[in-house]
VMD Tcl script that draws the C-alpha trace (Angstrom):
set ca {
  {-6.75 -15.07 2.97}
  {-4.40 -13.40 5.66}
  {-1.46 -11.45 4.59}
  {2.08 -11.30 6.60}
  {5.27 -9.49 6.60}
  {8.47 -10.07 7.57}
  {12.05 -7.79 7.37}
  {13.21 -4.47 8.25}
  {13.46 -1.80 5.73}
  {17.36 -1.83 5.36}
  {18.36 -5.18 5.58}
  {19.25 -8.04 3.20}
  {15.58 -8.07 2.21}
  {11.96 -8.70 2.88}
  {9.30 -11.17 2.82}
  {5.79 -11.83 3.12}
  {3.43 -14.70 2.66}
  {-0.40 -14.57 1.60}
  {-2.32 -17.51 2.92}
  {-5.72 -18.79 1.85}
  {-5.37 -17.55 -1.65}
  {-7.03 -19.95 -4.41}
  {-6.23 -23.38 -6.33}
  {-5.71 -22.51 -10.10}
  {-5.88 -18.62 -10.27}
  {-3.12 -18.24 -13.20}
  {-0.76 -15.57 -12.71}
  {-0.49 -12.26 -15.00}
  {3.48 -11.34 -15.15}
  {2.58 -8.27 -16.83}
  {-0.07 -7.16 -14.42}
  {1.99 -7.62 -11.14}
  {5.11 -6.13 -13.16}
  {2.45 -3.48 -14.02}
  {1.45 -3.04 -10.81}
  {5.11 -2.86 -9.23}
  {6.44 -0.14 -12.07}
  {3.01 2.35 -10.69}
  {4.48 1.89 -7.04}
  {8.13 3.31 -8.17}
  {6.69 6.10 -10.34}
  {6.71 9.70 -9.99}
  {7.87 13.70 -9.55}
  {9.75 13.81 -6.46}
  {10.46 10.32 -5.42}
  {12.66 8.91 -3.09}
  {16.32 8.27 -4.76}
  {16.30 4.57 -3.24}
  {13.16 4.11 -5.48}
  {15.88 5.15 -8.61}
  {18.03 2.84 -7.80}
  {16.44 -0.39 -7.06}
  {14.97 -2.44 -9.19}
  {12.13 -3.95 -6.69}
  {12.61 -7.52 -8.29}
  {9.94 -9.59 -6.69}
  {10.07 -12.68 -6.42}
  {7.77 -15.79 -6.00}
  {9.26 -18.99 -4.24}
  {6.33 -20.67 -3.11}
  {2.84 -21.38 -4.05}
  {2.82 -21.68 -7.86}
  {2.97 -24.70 -10.00}
  {4.11 -23.08 -12.99}
  {2.60 -20.19 -13.38}
  {-0.74 -21.16 -11.70}
  {-1.48 -20.65 -8.00}
  {-1.53 -24.27 -5.88}
  {-3.65 -23.17 -3.11}
  {-0.68 -23.30 -0.38}
  {0.80 -20.25 1.22}
  {2.02 -17.81 -1.73}
  {5.26 -16.04 -0.68}
  {7.23 -13.12 -1.71}
  {10.58 -12.19 -1.75}
  {12.22 -8.14 -2.36}
  {15.72 -7.81 -1.99}
  {17.21 -4.87 -0.94}
  {19.84 -3.40 -2.89}
  {22.99 -3.31 0.22}
  {24.82 -1.24 -1.65}
  {22.78 1.43 -2.11}
  {21.95 0.95 1.94}
  {26.04 1.33 2.74}
  {26.17 4.60 1.09}
  {22.83 5.49 2.39}
  {23.71 9.93 3.83}
  {19.89 9.77 5.09}
  {20.14 8.24 8.59}
  {17.57 9.72 10.72}
  {19.95 10.06 14.32}
  {16.73 11.61 15.82}
  {13.26 10.43 16.60}
  {11.02 12.04 14.03}
  {7.64 13.87 14.83}
  {4.79 11.61 13.89}
  {6.79 8.41 13.33}
  {7.09 5.13 15.47}
  {10.90 6.14 15.98}
  {10.20 8.03 19.61}
  {7.13 5.15 20.96}
  {9.47 2.12 19.29}
  {12.19 3.32 20.88}
  {10.18 3.35 24.53}
  {8.38 0.62 24.11}
  {11.27 -2.05 23.08}
  {14.48 0.49 24.89}
  {15.78 1.21 21.79}
  {18.85 3.62 21.16}
  {18.53 3.97 17.62}
  {15.90 6.13 16.85}
  {15.48 3.84 13.28}
  {15.50 0.93 14.69}
  {11.73 0.60 15.07}
  {11.17 2.81 12.18}
  {12.65 -0.21 10.05}
  {9.50 -2.10 10.10}
  {7.38 1.27 8.89}
  {8.85 2.40 5.90}
  {7.33 2.81 2.67}
  {9.91 0.05 1.48}
  {6.97 -2.93 3.04}
  {4.28 -1.84 0.89}
  {6.15 -3.19 -2.39}
  {5.02 -6.69 -1.16}
  {1.46 -5.75 -0.23}
  {1.50 -4.31 -3.84}
  {2.88 -7.21 -4.90}
  {-0.05 -9.40 -3.16}
  {-2.95 -7.03 -4.25}
  {-1.73 -7.56 -7.92}
  {-2.63 -11.68 -7.35}
  {-5.44 -10.79 -5.24}
  {-6.96 -8.49 -8.75}
  {-6.26 -11.19 -10.63}
  {-8.51 -13.37 -8.94}
  {-11.27 -11.24 -8.42}
  {-11.34 -11.08 -12.39}
  {-12.56 -13.72 -12.49}
  {-15.86 -12.53 -10.63}
  {-15.78 -9.52 -13.01}
  {-14.92 -7.41 -10.19}
  {-12.12 -5.33 -10.76}
  {-10.05 -1.80 -8.77}
  {-9.50 0.97 -9.63}
  {-7.67 4.42 -8.32}
  {-6.82 7.68 -8.93}
  {-5.31 11.26 -7.54}
  {-7.59 13.70 -6.72}
  {-5.81 16.11 -5.27}
  {-2.10 17.03 -3.59}
  {-0.84 19.71 -1.09}
  {-5.04 20.43 -0.56}
  {-4.32 21.18 -5.07}
  {-7.31 19.60 -7.45}
  {-5.07 16.84 -8.98}
  {-6.14 18.32 -12.48}
  {-4.76 21.80 -10.89}
  {-1.39 20.41 -9.85}
  {2.18 21.69 -11.10}
  {4.38 19.31 -10.02}
  {7.42 20.43 -11.69}
  {6.63 23.80 -9.77}
  {6.40 22.39 -6.20}
  {9.36 20.39 -6.06}
  {11.53 22.88 -5.10}
  {8.80 23.43 -2.06}
  {9.24 20.42 -1.11}
  {12.82 19.66 -0.51}
  {12.49 23.12 1.06}
  {9.32 22.23 3.32}
  {8.97 18.66 2.99}
  {6.64 16.10 1.73}
  {3.32 17.36 0.32}
  {-0.55 15.00 1.60}
  {-2.93 14.35 -1.07}
  {-5.98 12.15 -1.38}
  {-6.36 8.89 -3.25}
  {-9.24 7.24 -4.86}
  {-10.05 3.42 -5.39}
  {-13.15 2.29 -6.63}
  {-14.54 -1.49 -6.98}
  {-17.07 -2.43 -9.90}
  {-18.72 -5.34 -9.75}
  {-19.30 -6.35 -6.15}
  {-22.42 -8.05 -5.45}
  {-24.15 -6.65 -2.59}
  {-23.99 -8.73 0.99}
  {-19.88 -9.40 0.85}
  {-18.47 -9.17 4.30}
  {-21.27 -9.07 7.39}
  {-22.94 -7.64 10.17}
  {-22.15 -10.22 12.22}
  {-19.68 -8.80 14.59}
  {-17.51 -4.96 14.31}
  {-14.83 -6.25 12.75}
  {-16.23 -8.50 9.78}
  {-18.01 -5.72 8.80}
  {-16.32 -4.97 4.68}
  {-15.90 -0.94 5.68}
  {-13.92 -2.04 8.74}
  {-11.39 -4.31 6.92}
  {-11.49 -1.99 4.28}
  {-11.02 0.65 6.83}
  {-8.86 -1.23 8.53}
  {-5.73 -2.10 5.82}
  {-5.42 1.67 4.56}
  {-4.82 2.51 8.06}
  {-2.09 0.29 8.33}
  {-0.16 1.92 5.89}
  {2.08 4.34 8.28}
  {1.21 7.88 5.26}
  {-2.20 7.09 5.01}
  {-4.35 9.44 8.01}
  {-7.90 8.71 6.89}
  {-10.39 6.67 4.79}
  {-13.53 8.16 3.58}
  {-16.01 5.79 2.29}
  {-17.73 7.18 -0.39}
  {-17.42 11.02 -1.24}
  {-14.21 12.61 0.10}
  {-16.41 15.21 1.30}
  {-19.37 12.79 2.79}
  {-18.73 15.09 6.25}
  {-20.08 18.40 4.89}
  {-22.91 17.19 3.61}
  {-26.30 16.20 5.59}
  {-27.85 12.74 5.95}
  {-30.32 12.81 2.82}
  {-27.41 14.12 0.64}
  {-25.03 11.58 1.57}
  {-26.96 7.93 0.95}
  {-25.86 5.26 -1.14}
  {-27.72 5.12 -4.24}
  {-29.34 1.41 -5.84}
  {-27.09 0.78 -8.78}
  {-29.06 -1.40 -11.96}
  {-26.79 -2.48 -14.30}
}
mol new
graphics top color blue
foreach p $ca { graphics top sphere $p radius 0.5 }
foreach p [lrange $ca 0 end-1] q [lrange $ca 1 end] { graphics top cylinder $p $q radius 0.2 }
display resetview
Protein backbone atom coordinates (compact mmCIF):
# COMPACT_ATOMS: atom_id res chain seq x y z
CA UNK A 1 0.00 0.00 0.00
CA UNK A 2 1.02 3.61 -0.47
CA UNK A 3 -0.24 6.69 1.35
CA UNK A 4 0.23 10.24 0.07
CA UNK A 5 -1.34 13.52 1.17
CA UNK A 6 -1.72 17.06 -0.16
CA UNK A 7 -2.97 20.40 1.05
CA UNK A 8 -1.96 22.92 3.69
CA UNK A 9 -2.93 23.14 7.32
CA UNK A 10 -4.67 26.49 6.85
CA UNK A 11 -5.96 25.95 3.32
CA UNK A 12 -9.57 25.19 2.46
CA UNK A 13 -9.06 21.45 2.81
CA UNK A 14 -6.47 18.67 2.93
CA UNK A 15 -6.66 15.43 0.97
CA UNK A 16 -4.98 12.02 0.88
CA UNK A 17 -4.93 8.87 -1.22
CA UNK A 18 -4.44 5.32 0.04
CA UNK A 19 -3.62 3.10 -2.94
CA UNK A 20 -3.11 -0.65 -3.08
CA UNK A 21 -5.86 -1.31 -0.55
CA UNK A 22 -7.58 -4.66 -1.24
CA UNK A 23 -11.19 -5.01 -2.32
CA UNK A 24 -13.92 -6.51 -0.19
CA UNK A 25 -13.14 -4.91 3.18
CA UNK A 26 -16.21 -3.69 5.04
CA UNK A 27 -15.73 -0.20 6.49
CA UNK A 28 -16.41 -0.04 10.22
CA UNK A 29 -17.74 3.50 10.58
CA UNK A 30 -17.78 3.30 14.39
CA UNK A 31 -14.09 2.35 14.50
CA UNK A 32 -13.16 5.10 12.05
CA UNK A 33 -15.06 7.71 14.05
CA UNK A 34 -13.55 6.50 17.33
CA UNK A 35 -9.97 6.58 15.98
CA UNK A 36 -10.41 10.11 14.62
CA UNK A 37 -11.93 11.27 17.90
CA UNK A 38 -9.07 9.76 19.93
CA UNK A 39 -6.66 12.04 18.11
CA UNK A 40 -8.67 15.05 19.25
CA UNK A 41 -8.95 14.19 22.94
CA UNK A 42 -6.61 15.01 25.79
CA UNK A 43 -5.90 17.87 28.16
CA UNK A 44 -4.00 20.80 26.71
CA UNK A 45 -4.92 20.22 23.09
CA UNK A 46 -4.78 23.01 20.54
CA UNK A 47 -7.79 25.37 20.44
CA UNK A 48 -8.17 24.27 16.85
CA UNK A 49 -9.04 20.73 17.94
CA UNK A 50 -11.77 22.14 20.15
CA UNK A 51 -13.57 23.99 17.35
CA UNK A 52 -13.03 21.82 14.26
CA UNK A 53 -14.95 18.59 13.75
CA UNK A 54 -12.28 16.66 11.81
CA UNK A 55 -15.09 15.26 9.71
CA UNK A 56 -13.12 13.19 7.19
CA UNK A 57 -15.02 12.25 4.05
CA UNK A 58 -14.13 9.18 1.97
CA UNK A 59 -14.78 10.23 -1.61
CA UNK A 60 -13.58 7.26 -3.69
CA UNK A 61 -12.68 3.59 -3.51
CA UNK A 62 -15.94 2.40 -1.94
CA UNK A 63 -19.09 0.75 -3.20
CA UNK A 64 -21.55 1.32 -0.42
CA UNK A 65 -19.43 0.54 2.65
CA UNK A 66 -17.12 -1.98 0.97
CA UNK A 67 -13.74 -1.23 -0.61
CA UNK A 68 -13.47 -1.81 -4.36
CA UNK A 69 -9.70 -2.17 -4.76
CA UNK A 70 -9.44 1.28 -6.35
CA UNK A 71 -7.44 4.03 -4.62
CA UNK A 72 -9.25 5.36 -1.55
CA UNK A 73 -9.26 9.15 -1.26
CA UNK A 74 -10.01 11.23 1.83
CA UNK A 75 -11.10 14.84 2.14
CA UNK A 76 -10.64 16.91 5.30
CA UNK A 77 -12.27 20.34 5.31
CA UNK A 78 -10.66 23.09 7.39
CA UNK A 79 -12.74 25.55 9.38
CA UNK A 80 -12.20 28.84 7.54
CA UNK A 81 -13.72 30.90 10.36
CA UNK A 82 -11.03 29.64 12.73
CA UNK A 83 -8.31 30.22 10.16
CA UNK A 84 -9.46 33.76 9.34
CA UNK A 85 -9.55 34.72 13.04
CA UNK A 86 -6.36 33.00 14.18
CA UNK A 87 -3.87 34.98 16.26
CA UNK A 88 -1.06 32.41 16.56
CA UNK A 89 0.85 33.11 13.33
CA UNK A 90 4.58 32.46 13.50
CA UNK A 91 6.24 35.61 12.20
CA UNK A 92 9.76 34.23 12.70
CA UNK A 93 11.30 30.79 12.02
CA UNK A 94 11.07 28.43 14.97
CA UNK A 95 14.09 26.32 15.93
CA UNK A 96 13.41 22.62 15.48
CA UNK A 97 10.73 23.21 12.84
CA UNK A 98 10.88 23.23 9.05
CA UNK A 99 10.20 26.99 8.89
CA UNK A 100 13.80 28.11 8.38
CA UNK A 101 15.02 25.18 6.28
CA UNK A 102 12.02 25.46 3.98
CA UNK A 103 12.44 29.22 3.60
CA UNK A 104 16.11 28.78 2.66
CA UNK A 105 15.38 25.95 0.23
CA UNK A 106 12.43 27.50 -1.60
CA UNK A 107 12.99 31.21 -0.99
CA UNK A 108 9.78 31.80 0.98
CA UNK A 109 9.51 35.15 2.72
CA UNK A 110 6.79 33.90 5.05
CA UNK A 111 8.18 31.61 7.76
CA UNK A 112 4.96 29.63 7.85
CA UNK A 113 4.79 28.69 4.19
CA UNK A 114 6.86 25.53 4.56
CA UNK A 115 5.38 24.73 7.96
CA UNK A 116 1.93 24.41 6.42
CA UNK A 117 2.91 20.99 5.05
CA UNK A 118 4.46 19.85 8.33
CA UNK A 119 1.54 20.66 10.59
CA UNK A 120 0.03 18.11 12.97
CA UNK A 121 -3.20 18.73 11.09
CA UNK A 122 -1.99 16.30 8.42
CA UNK A 123 -1.98 13.44 10.91
CA UNK A 124 -5.79 13.42 10.88
CA UNK A 125 -5.56 11.94 7.39
CA UNK A 126 -3.03 9.36 8.57
CA UNK A 127 -5.36 8.33 11.36
CA UNK A 128 -8.18 7.77 8.86
CA UNK A 129 -5.96 5.69 6.56
CA UNK A 130 -4.56 3.79 9.53
CA UNK A 131 -8.04 3.02 10.78
CA UNK A 132 -8.90 1.39 7.45
CA UNK A 133 -5.69 -0.63 7.61
CA UNK A 134 -6.69 -1.87 11.06
CA UNK A 135 -9.97 -3.08 9.58
CA UNK A 136 -8.02 -5.02 6.95
CA UNK A 137 -5.59 -6.53 9.48
CA UNK A 138 -8.48 -7.85 11.57
CA UNK A 139 -9.14 -10.36 8.77
CA UNK A 140 -5.80 -11.93 9.74
CA UNK A 141 -6.35 -11.63 13.51
CA UNK A 142 -3.67 -8.93 13.72
CA UNK A 143 -4.49 -6.19 16.20
CA UNK A 144 -2.73 -2.97 17.21
CA UNK A 145 -2.83 -1.39 20.66
CA UNK A 146 -1.19 1.77 21.96
CA UNK A 147 -0.54 3.39 25.33
CA UNK A 148 1.26 6.37 26.84
CA UNK A 149 4.38 5.31 28.75
CA UNK A 150 5.60 8.66 30.07
CA UNK A 151 5.18 12.41 29.67
CA UNK A 152 8.03 14.82 30.33
CA UNK A 153 10.11 12.02 31.85
CA UNK A 154 7.34 11.21 34.34
CA UNK A 155 5.74 7.73 34.24
CA UNK A 156 2.22 8.13 32.89
CA UNK A 157 0.56 6.60 35.95
CA UNK A 158 2.22 9.29 38.10
CA UNK A 159 1.65 12.20 35.74
CA UNK A 160 -0.74 14.88 37.03
CA UNK A 161 -2.10 16.53 33.90
CA UNK A 162 -3.99 19.29 35.70
CA UNK A 163 -0.98 20.23 37.83
CA UNK A 164 1.32 20.39 34.78
CA UNK A 165 -1.11 22.29 32.55
CA UNK A 166 -0.04 25.72 33.82
CA UNK A 167 3.65 24.82 33.49
CA UNK A 168 3.09 23.91 29.85
CA UNK A 169 1.44 27.26 29.19
CA UNK A 170 4.52 29.03 30.52
CA UNK A 171 7.32 26.85 29.16
CA UNK A 172 5.79 25.05 26.18
CA UNK A 173 4.65 21.51 25.53
CA UNK A 174 6.19 18.38 27.04
CA UNK A 175 7.71 15.41 25.26
CA UNK A 176 6.71 11.85 25.95
CA UNK A 177 6.96 8.20 25.06
CA UNK A 178 4.20 6.08 23.56
CA UNK A 179 4.14 2.32 23.03
CA UNK A 180 2.50 0.60 20.07
CA UNK A 181 2.19 -3.18 20.12
CA UNK A 182 0.94 -5.56 17.44
CA UNK A 183 -0.52 -8.92 18.29
CA UNK A 184 -0.82 -11.84 15.88
CA UNK A 185 1.91 -10.74 13.45
CA UNK A 186 3.18 -13.79 11.51
CA UNK A 187 6.89 -14.58 11.38
CA UNK A 188 8.50 -13.61 8.09
CA UNK A 189 6.57 -10.41 7.48
CA UNK A 190 8.77 -7.96 5.63
CA UNK A 191 12.02 -8.95 3.90
CA UNK A 192 15.78 -8.95 4.40
CA UNK A 193 16.37 -8.64 0.64
CA UNK A 194 17.03 -4.88 0.79
CA UNK A 195 17.41 -2.34 3.58
CA UNK A 196 14.20 -0.55 2.57
CA UNK A 197 12.11 -3.76 2.62
CA UNK A 198 12.88 -4.59 6.26
CA UNK A 199 9.81 -4.30 8.45
CA UNK A 200 11.74 -2.43 11.17
CA UNK A 201 13.01 0.20 8.72
CA UNK A 202 9.55 0.74 7.26
CA UNK A 203 7.97 1.15 10.69
CA UNK A 204 10.73 3.50 11.88
CA UNK A 205 10.52 5.58 8.71
CA UNK A 206 6.75 5.95 8.96
CA UNK A 207 6.94 6.95 12.63
CA UNK A 208 9.75 9.46 12.12
CA UNK A 209 7.86 11.11 9.27
CA UNK A 210 5.52 12.54 11.92
CA UNK A 211 7.13 15.92 12.76
CA UNK A 212 6.87 15.55 16.55
CA UNK A 213 8.49 12.08 16.64
CA UNK A 214 12.22 12.25 17.36
CA UNK A 215 13.10 8.64 18.14
CA UNK A 216 11.95 5.06 17.62
CA UNK A 217 12.69 1.98 19.70
CA UNK A 218 11.99 -1.53 18.48
CA UNK A 219 11.44 -3.48 21.66
CA UNK A 220 11.78 -2.04 25.16
CA UNK A 221 12.24 1.72 25.46
CA UNK A 222 15.31 1.17 27.65
CA UNK A 223 16.94 -1.42 25.37
CA UNK A 224 19.90 0.90 24.81
CA UNK A 225 20.80 0.49 28.49
CA UNK A 226 20.92 -3.31 28.36
CA UNK A 227 23.57 -5.82 27.40
CA UNK A 228 23.02 -7.95 24.33
CA UNK A 229 22.03 -11.10 26.21
CA UNK A 230 19.44 -9.14 28.18
CA UNK A 231 17.80 -7.64 25.11
CA UNK A 232 17.26 -10.70 22.93
CA UNK A 233 13.83 -11.35 21.47
CA UNK A 234 12.09 -14.40 22.92
CA UNK A 235 10.13 -17.11 21.18
CA UNK A 236 6.50 -16.91 22.26
CA UNK A 237 4.11 -19.79 21.68
CA UNK A 238 0.38 -19.10 21.52
